[in-house]
C-alpha positions, 0 to 999 in steps of 0.5 A, spaced: 141 232 721 146 228 716 149 225 722 142 223 725 141 219 718 148 216 718 148 213 725 140 210 723 143 207 717 149 203 720 145 202 726 139 198 722 144 196 716 149 193 721 144 188 724 141 186 717 149 185 715 151 181 721 144 176 720 140 177 714 135 172 716 133 178 722 125 180 720 127 186 716 121 190 714 122 196 718 130 194 719 131 195 711 127 200 710 129 205 716 136 204 714 135 205 706 131 211 707 136 214 711 142 212 708 139 215 701 137 221 704 144 222 708 147 221 700 141 225 696 142 231 701 149 232 701 149 231 693 143 235 691 141 239 697 132 239 697 131 234 693 132 228 699 125 232 701 117 234 699 115 241 699 113 241 705 119 239 708 117 231 709 123 226 707 122 222 701 120 214 701 126 210 699 123 209 692 123 216 690 130 217 692 132 212 688 129 216 683 132 222 684 139 218 684 138 215 677 135 222 674 142 225 677 147 219 678 151 216 672 149 211 669 153 203 669 153 198 663 150 194 669 145 198 670 146 200 676 148 208 678 155 211 680 155 218 684 163 220 683 166 224 689 173 226 691 178 223 696 181 228 701 188 227 697 184 230 690 183 223 686 177 221 683 172 216 687 165 214 687 159 210 690 156 205 687 148 204 687 145 198 686 139 201 684 135 195 681 136 191 688 135 196 693 128 197 690 127 190 689 129 190 697 123 194 698 119 190 695 120 185 699 121 187 706 115 191 704 110 185 703 110 183 709 106 189 712 100 187 707 101 180 710 104 178 703 110 175 705 115 174 709 120 180 709 125 176 708 132 178 704 137 176 700 144 177 700 144 181 695 139 186 698 144 187 704 150 187 700 147 193 696 145 197 702 151 196 705 155 198 700 153 204 700 156 206 706 162 207 702 159 214 700 162 220 704 156 222 708 155 216 711 161 211 714 159 209 721 157 202 720 165 201 722 163 205 727 156 201 730 159 195 729 164 196 735 159 196 739 156 188 738 152 189 745 147 194 740 148 189 735 145 184 739 140 187 742 137 191 736 137 183 733 133 179 738 128 186 738 126 185 731 125 178 732 121 180 737 117 185 733 116 179 728 113 175 733 109 180 734 106 183 729 105 175 726 100 176 733 097 182 731 095 178 723 092 173 728 088 177 733 085 182 726 084 190 727 078 188 730 080 186 736 086 190 735 082 196 736 078 193 742 084 193 746 087 199 745 080 202 747 081 197 753 088 200 754 088 205 759 083 201 764 088 196 764 093 201 768 094 200 775 092 206 779 095 212 782 096 212 790 102 217 793 103 211 797 103 204 794 105 206 787 108 213 787 112 213 780 105 211 777 103 218 775 099 218 768 104 216 763 104 208 763 101 208 756 106 210 750 106 208 742 107 201 740 112 201 734 109 194 732 101 196 732 103 203 732 097 204 738 098 208 744 098 202 748 105 200 750 104 200 757 111 203 760 114 200 766 117 206 769 115 213 766 118 216 761 115 223 759 121 225 756 123 219 750 117 213 751 123 209 751 122 204 758 121 197 757 115 194 758 109 191 754 104 193 748 097 191 751 094 190 744 100 186 740 104 184 746 110 186 744 115 186 749 122 191 749 127 189 753 132 192 758 137 192 753 133 194 747 130 200 752 137 203 754 140 203 747 135 207 744 134 212 750 141 213 749 141 214 742 135 219 743 139 222 748 144 223 743 140 226 738 137 231 742 144 234 744 147 233 737 141 235 733 146 239 727 150 237 722 
């Protein structure tokens, strides 16, 4: 689980570091929550989740760090750790900048802002990679194709989110109800691959209305488009998301 958290943090943080203006609501939250969870689980095991085992949100994880880490004169927190040679070191957590980044990016979810980040928000996020539980950004950025595909996908998701706001919840719900009717019926000769698995979960409108181009029962990351919000997943993004899911399934432990 720690490896998965570190990779999810690094992939999203690398995208934001490459282009801070990228649509950032989900990207920033995913990076920050996974990064903080990895750090808290490493330093204070068990405090990264609630009593039911669900991972805390970013703001709650920042509360844990504020409670345990060493307060600095500038208001940040220092998490001490030891290098391999035995010398002392530490990771500085700019709690105020990270909280503000969460506030800025979450506002867009309720149509209260654009989700635009400042460089200070991204710098505070990337600084977390110094902690021993993370240190994956360099590995991820070496694969520039993934970063470019993720950036393009972030802009596509923002376009779909704006369209979703334009059509409204009532129209979106009606489209979701009609979505199964828009699938091509199965025929053993003309379309033998269409076996009833064409509708998947859409990460933008959060409805089971994503029409998969090809059946994908295992991971649901096939190329396709949402019949509600029009979000379209490219072949490049489909490839990297499927590869990520396969890696996490193959190496599920720390």
